[in-house]
N, C-alpha and C positions, 0 to 999 in steps of 0.2 A: 333077613335083615342084617344079621351080623356080618356075613361076607361082603354085603354091599357097603356097610359102614367102613369096613376095613379098606376097601378099595378107595372109597371117598376120602378117608383120612390119609391114605398114601398119596393120592393126587394132591390134596391140600398141603401135605407136608412138603412135597416137591415144590409147589408154588410158593410156600412160605420161605423155603431155602433160597429159591431163585430171587425172591423179593429182597431177602437179606443180603444176598450177593450184590444185587444191583444197588442197594443202599450204600454198601461199602465202597463201591467202585464207580458211582455215577458222577458225571461232570455237568449235568444239566438239571435244572429245577423241575422240568416236566418228568424226567425219568425218575428223579427222587420221589416226587409226589406219587407217581404210579406204583413205584416199588413199595412205598409205605402203605398205600392202599391195598396192594396185593398181599403184603405180609399181614396186615391187620385183618382183612377179610378171611384169609386162610386160617389164621389163628382162631378166629371166632368159630369158623366151621369145624375145626379140629376139636375144640373144647365142647362145642355143641354136640358133636358126634359121640364123644365120650359120655356126656350127660344123658343123652337119649339111650345109649347102650346100657348104661347103669340102671336107668329107670326100667328098661325092658327086662333086664336080668333080675331086678328086684321083684318083678311080678311073679317069678317062679320060686321065690324064697319061702321056705316053710317057717312057721313060728319056732320050731324046735331046732333049727339049724344053728351051728356054733357061730359065735361072733367073728366078724372079719376085721382084720387089723390093717386097713389100707394105709393108714398114716405111717406105718413102718416102711413103706416103699420109698419114702423120702430120705431115709438114712443113707443108702448108697449114693444117691444123687448129691446130697449135701457133702458127703465125704469126698466125692470126686471133685466137686467144685472147690472145696477147701484145699485139697492137694494141688489143684491147678492154680488157684489163687496164690498159694504159698510159693509154688515154683515160679510163677510169673513175677512175683515181687522180688524173688531172689535172683532172677535173671537166668534160670536154668531150664526154662521151657522155650522151645523154638517157636517163633512166630508163624502163624498159619497165613499164607498169602498166595 
């Protein structure tokens, strides 16, 4: 199940990125609507895949296993976003286009 979820998440990630690209560069209401729908559904699929995988892995957890600190994974992401935001506000980050 885990390799299957990895492939599904990779495909959904590509679909989400394509939808976001179309949202940024569309000139038509139909394209914008389809891009928003693709991005939303792909994001739901990705999050659902992570939830199912976590529940599946929790089935194998023993009562005497050490605690896991998943909330600490957000520290590097928050730091990266903070540095990017500071650079963007100061004008020293190139625009991606």
